[in-house]
Structures are given as C-alpha cells and as structure tokens.
N, C-alpha and C positions, 0 to 999 in steps of 0.2 A: 385877171382871171385867165389861166393860160395853164395846159398841161407840163409845160417845161417849169412850172413853178412847184414843183414837187421836192418838199424839203425833208431833210433828216427830222427826227422827233427831236423834240424840246429836250427831252432828258439826255439823248446822247449828245447833244449839241453843248450842253450846260456841263457835261462829265469830261468832255473835251477839253473844252477852255479851261476849266479847274486842273485837269491832268497836266495839260501843256503849260500853265502858267506855273504850276509846281516845278516840272523839270526846267523850264527856263530860269528859274530861281536858283537851283541846285546844281545844274550840269554847266557850270561855267565859273571862272574864277573871278569875274567880274561882279562888280557891285551892282546888281540889276533892279531897275524900278519897273513895276509892272503898272500898265494903265489900263483901265477897263472903260470903255465909251459906252455911255447909255444916255436915255432922255432924263428928264428932270423925274419924271416917274415911270416906271416899267422895268422889267428884266433884273428885278431884285434876286431873283432866283439864282441868277449867274454869280451876283455878286456874294450871297449867302454860302453858296458851294465853294467859289474860291477861296472865300476865309477860312473854310472849313478844312479842305484838303489842303492848303498852304499853311496853315496854322498861325495866319496872321488877320488881324481886324483890317479892314479897308478904310483907307482915310479919304473922307467925304466932307465936299465944302459946306460951307455953313447953310447955304440957300436948301441944297439937297437934304441935308441931315434933318432940317426942321421939317421938311415935306415928309420924310420917311419917318421920323419920330411920330408924325400925326398917322400915318398910313399904317405902321407896323409896329408901334409900340405894344409890348416890351420886347418883341422878337427881334427888331432890328439892332438893339444893343449889342447882340451877340455877335454882330458880323461889321459894325461900322463904329467908326471913330473920327472926332474933328482933329485929331493930335497927329502930327508929324514924327514924333517919338513916342516908342512903347513904352511900357511900363519897367523894361529892363535897361532903358537907356538908349536901345537900337532905333535906328531909323525904321519907320513904317514904310515897307516895301511895295505896298499895293495902293495905287490910288484910282479913284474914279476920276473921270474927265467926261466933259460934255461933247457933244457930236462938234459943233461948231468949232471948237478948238482944234481936234484931232484932223481934221480934213474936210471934203466936202465930195459929193458925188458928181460925176462927169456929166455933162448935158444928156438928157435921155435916161439917165438912170444906168443902173446894172454895172457901173464900176466906180468903187471908193477911191479916190486919190487922196492919200495921205498928205499932210502939210509937213513934208521933213525939214524945211528950214525952219518953221517953228517948233518942231521936236528937237532938232539940234539945237537950237536956242535955249530950250529948257533944259536940256542936258548941262549944257555950258553953266545955268543959272545953278545947278544942282550938282556942280563938279565936286564940291567938297564931301557930297553923300553918295553919288551915283555915278558910274560910268557907261552904263547902257541902259537903253529904253526897249522894253518890250510891250507893245500896244495890242489891244484884241479890240475888234470892231465886230460886234455881234449883230449880224444883219440879214435878211432875207434877201435884200437888194445887193447880190455880189454877182461878178461876172469874171471870167477867166480873160484876161488882156492876151493880145497876140503877141509875138517875139518882137516884131517891128516897134510896137508901142512900148513895150517893156525897155527895149534897148534905148528908145528916143527920152525916156525918163531916166535911165542910168540907175536901175535897180535890179537886184538879184531875187527872183521870184520863184520859188517853187512849190507846186500845186499837187494836190491830190484829187482830181476831177472826175476820175472815172466811174463807170457803173458799180465797180467793186468797191468803191471806197465808201467807208461808213458814213464819214464826214467829208464833203468835197470842200475844203479849207484851200486857203492860199496863205503862203507865207512870204512876206517881201521885207528885204533887207538894204538899208542903206547907210555905209558906215556903221556907227554902232547903235543904229535903231532899227527895229524890226516890228513889222505890221502884219497879224493875223487878222483875215477877213474870214469869219466863219457863219454859215447860213442859219443863224438861229433868229427865228420869228416868233411873235406872238400873234400874229396873224395867222389865219387857216390856210394851209397850203392846198394845192389842186384837189388831191385825194380826198382832204378832209371835208371840202366844199361839196364833193360829190357825195360822200356819205351822209352829209347832213341833209343835203336834199332827198337823197335815197330814204331816208327815214322819215322826213316829213310826206314825200309821196304827194307833192303839190298839185293842183290842176295846171298850174302855169308858172314859169319863171320869168321875171320881168326883168332884165338888166338894167340898173340905174346909172353905173358909170361905165361908159363906152369908149374905149379909145377912138379919137376922131370923129366920135359921135355919129357914125356913117350906118348906111342901113346894113352894109355887108358884115360890118363888126357887130353889130346889135344881132342878125341871123347866125352868125357865128357862136357868140356867148350861148344863145338859145340853143344851138345845136349840141354844146358841151353837156346839156343836161337833158336834152330831148328823150333819152331812154329810160328817164326816171320819173317823169309827170305821169298822172293818172290820166292814161290814154282812153280807158272806158269813160271818163267823164267827159273829155274832149270829143269823142265819138258822139255821145248822146247830145251833147250841145250842138254838134254839126248837124246831126239829124233833125233837131229841134229848129233850126234856122227854116227848115223847109216847111214847118207847119204852118196851117193857116193864121191868120191875124185875128183869130177870134178868142185868142187866150189860151187854145188847146196846146199842150206839150206832150210829148213822148214820155 
C-alpha cells in the first residue's frame, strides 16, 4: 500500500496487450509465437481480448484448460484451445504460459527477470514452426531497471515510463526473444483503495499487512487514509474517555 502503486486502468492495459500482440504478429516477416503469462486462474480478460483482436484462439495446457472449462464454460470455448494446430492447418501462434516458466522476480520484487536461456531453448524446439518469441508479462509488480543493470544483463530495453504515458510498459529484447512487462493487476491500486475507504467512511483503518512490521510503517499506512475516516466519531470517542466510570457517556 503506497502512493507509487498507481496503476493504469485494467481496460487500458488489456487493450494495450491485445493491440501490441496483434502488431507483433503482423509487423514482421518472422513467424512469431506470442506467449502470455498468467496464473492457473486469473487474468482471463487478457486472454479473451487477445484472441478477439488477433483472430486466433489461445493454446492452453491441459491443466489450465480444465480449470477454465469449469470456471468459464461455455464462454471460454470462444478464446481457448488445447490444440497447437488451427482448423485451417496452420500453427496456433498464441500460447498461454505459466509464470514459473517464463521467469522470476528479482529479490525484493518490482523487477521481473525473464529466463532468456529457457526462452531461447523453447525457440529452438519450435524452430520448424516459429523463429521469434514475443512474451507478455501482465503484472503490477513492474519496475524500470537502470542502465547499468540493463547492460549487465545484455538486453535491449525500450520503456515508456513517463507521466504522460497511458501505459507505463517496458519492452525488452535479447536476440529473437522479446518480453513486455505491462502493469496490469487485478489487485486494487492505491487510488482505488482510497476511493473504497472514502465510500465506507470507517471509524478506523487497521493495517494488517505491514512491511517490516514496525510502528513507523504502521503509522505511515494509517496516515495514508487518515483524512478519510470518521473523525466526528473519533472525537466523540476521545471525549467519552474522560467521562466518569459510572457508565455515563456523551
């Protein structure tokens, strides 16, 4: 919970990913494989919209397919398939992939590190069908790495991170592998949390997850919402604390 966690809208991120995926498929002479990383369940809006904009159903592994069949039937049939070949005999160019395979977060979070050796191995395995991979990592846990770190990792990185950018994404490339990180999250961003507390107008906000579990950190979290609580009730409670212990309250 921090003011810096102000994310763009989910709709904008979904549309961005779908549009970029479509462009990556057509704006090249390469045979491109699109990979979209998600959890076992969640972020299906992205898969559905990518399939719609790109005109291809998304190839999903057996385990996730069964989960989505249960959770989304019959809507899921419109955007997912278990087959690597489409009805016209062509290869399915968009695949779902799990987080653990695509990469890991650096210690402390905020920076996703794609597993380029693994991605290049997959490209070699699929060399008869594809000669380029473009992966999308939709997560609120994104961070703009510095030039020194970027050079140490030997990757090309183009970022749109400024305040005027609609979607503060990053595009990272190494050889014939491209990885996008896009700040899509199904958790509430800081402004949404504040709007929620404002609508509730509670007597008190009690932080339950406190970084470092220190008194200063807890106080800082309380201050983020201090102007949204019911101060009138707090004042009455404070005055009541001075009342005689006979049960009399103001």
